[in-house]
C-alpha positions, 0 to 999 in steps of 0.5 A, spaced: 646 824 630 639 822 627 636 823 634 639 830 635 635 832 628 629 829 631 629 833 637 631 839 633 625 839 629 621 837 635 623 844 638 622 848 632 615 845 631 614 847 639 616 854 637 612 855 631 606 852 634 607 857 640 608 863 636 602 861 632 598 860 638 600 867 641 597 870 634 591 866 634 590 869 642 589 876 639 594 879 643 601 882 642 606 885 647 610 892 647 615 894 653 613 901 656 619 905 657 625 905 662 621 911 666 615 907 666 611 911 660 608 910 654 606 915 648 601 913 643 600 917 637 593 916 634 592 917 626 585 917 624 581 919 617 587 920 613 582 918 607 588 917 602 587 917 595 593 915 590 590 919 584 589 925 588 595 930 589 591 933 596 593 926 599 600 929 600 598 933 605 596 927 610 603 924 609 606 931 611 602 931 617 604 924 619 611 926 618 611 932 622 607 929 628 612 923 628 618 927 628 615 932 634 612 926 638 617 920 637 612 916 640 612 908 642 606 906 638 602 909 632 594 907 632 591 908 626 583 908 627 580 907 620 578 910 614 586 910 612 586 908 605 579 910 601 581 910 593 584 905 588 589 902 587 589 901 595 596 897 595 599 904 593 595 907 598 597 902 603 605 903 601 604 910 601 601 911 608 605 905 612 612 906 609 612 912 614 612 908 620 616 903 617 622 908 615 622 911 622 622 905 625 616 906 629 611 900 631 604 901 629 597 898 630 591 898 625 583 897 625 578 898 620 574 904 618 567 904 614 571 906 608 577 902 607 575 896 604 570 899 599 575 899 593 579 894 590 581 890 596 577 887 601 579 887 609 582 880 609 587 882 603 588 889 607 590 885 613 594 880 609 598 886 606 599 889 612 603 883 615 609 885 610 611 891 614 616 889 619 613 895 624 606 892 624 603 889 630 596 888 628 593 882 630 586 878 630 582 874 635 579 868 631 572 866 632 568 873 633 565 878 629 570 883 625 577 882 623 581 887 627 579 885 635 586 884 639 589 886 645 596 890 646 599 888 653 604 894 655 609 891 660 614 893 665 621 894 662 623 889 668 618 884 664 613 883 670 608 877 669 602 882 668 602 888 664 602 895 666 596 897 662 592 894 656 590 897 649 583 894 647 582 895 639 576 893 636 573 893 629 567 897 629 565 895 622 561 899 617 554 900 615 547 897 618 546 890 615 539 890 618 533 891 613 529 898 615 535 900 620 539 905 617 546 908 619 552 905 621 554 898 624 555 897 631 560 893 635 557 886 636 555 882 642 560 877 641 565 882 641 563 885 648 563 878 651 570 878 648 572 884 652 568 882 658 572 875 659 578 878 657 577 884 662 575 880 668 581 875 667 586 880 667 583 883 673 582 876 677 590 875 675 591 882 678 588 880 685 582 883 684 584 890 681 583 892 674 589 894 670 588 901 667 586 900 659 584 904 653 580 902 647 581 904 640 576 903 634 573 908 628 565 909 629 563 912 636 558 909 641 551 911 642 554 914 648 558 920 645 551 923 643 548 922 650 554 925 653 555 931 648 548 933 648 547 933 655 549 939 660 550 934 665 557 932 662 563 937 661 565 937 654 572 939 652 574 940 645 571 941 638 564 939 637 562 941 630 558 935 628 553 930 631 557 924 632 555 919 627 554 913 632 550 907 630 542 906 632 543 900 636 547 900 643 550 893 645 553 895 651 560 896 651 561 903 654 556 900 660 561 894 661 567 898 661 564 903 666 562 897 670 569 893 669 573 899 671 579 898 667 578 902 661 579 909 662 577 912 655 575 910 648 578 913 642 575 914 635 575 917 629 569 917 623 567 925 624 572 929 621 571 936 625 570 933 632 576 932 637 572 933 643 572 928 649 567 928 655 567 924 661 561 919 662 560 916 669 568 916 669 569 913 662 572 918 657 569 918 650 574 921 646 575 923 639 582 923 635 584 929 631 583 928 623 589 927 620 587 927 612 588 932 607 583 935 602 580 929 599 574 929 603 571 934 608 576 937 613 574 944 615 577 943 622 579 949 626 587 949 626 588 944 620 589 936 621 594 933 626 593 927 631 591 925 638 597 924 643 596 920 649 601 918 654 600 913 660 605 911 666 606 904 668 601 902 674 597 909 674 589 909 673 590 916 669 593 919 662 595 925 659 593 927 652 593 933 647 593 934 640 599 936 636 597 940 629 601 939 623 603 946 624 607 943 630 602 947 635 600 943 641 593 944 643 587 942 648 591 938 653 587 934 658 590 930 664 585 926 668 589 926 674 588 933 675 583 936 680 579 939 674 577 933 671 576 928 677 
C-alpha cells in the first residue's frame, strides 16, 4: 500500500513538473477547427476607466463584435485598462470572454500599468480567469512574450500555424532619447531561435505565423510614407513608433514565417501595408470616448482568419454597428 502511495506521488509530481515546465517555456496550444480554420478577434486600446461612464461604450462594442464573429480566440493588444481601480477595470473587460466561453490572450500597452497595479500584479490577476491563455517566457525583456501554437484537429505533432505575442514595453528609458520604447534585442533573438527551430522541425519549410503587440515598429512609418508600398485602410495619424530599430521586421522577412504584424497604439489608424512580403497592420480602436477616438465609423475590432497549412490569411474590420469593412485577402492576386 505504501509503495502505491509513493508511486502515485511520483506520478503527480511528474505531471505538475511537466505543466510547470510547459508554462515556463512560454508556449500554449490551441486546436484549429475541424474545417481547418481559426478566427481571431483583436481588441486594442479599450482605455477602460471604471469611473467614466463613457467606458460602457467599449463594453457594448466588444459584446457586439463577439456575438457577430464567434471567434476561436481574442487577442488584446494593450492599453486595455487605464484608470484606477485597475482591478475593477480588469473584471469589467475580461468578464466578457469569461462569460461567453471564448479563450483570450493579452499583451501590455504603454498605459496599462500606470495606475494602482504594476505589470506583475495585472498578469497575476488575469490568471483567475478560466478563459485566459496568457503565459510568459522567462529570461527575456518584458512580461508577455509567448507563442500560441495552433494545432490541427487530428493533433499532428507540429503546429499548423503560430501566433507570436510580444511585450512592446512603454517609453524610452535612455536619457536624451525621447519617445516610445522598443522591442529589445533579446526578444528578437528569442523569436529567431524559436522561428528557426520550428522551420527545422518542419523540414526546412517555415510554419505560417502572425505576430501581435502594441507599439508599431519603425517600418510602419517607412512603408506608410512611401509610394513604393500599397497602403489599404485609414492612416489618420503618423505611426508613433520608437526611434530605435532592433531589426524584428527584418528578421521576420528573412525567416519567411511571419505573414503579418498586428498592433494598436495609434487610435485613428486601421491601415495595413505590405512591406517586402510582411503585412504591417493595425487593429481597430475598440474604446469609447475616454480618450481620442475620432475614427471614421466608430470603434470595432480587426478580425483575422487562418486556414491550416496555408501561408495566407483573410482579414476584415467589424464595427460596433455590425458593419464589415475593409476586407483583405493575401491570397488574392491584387495583394500578391
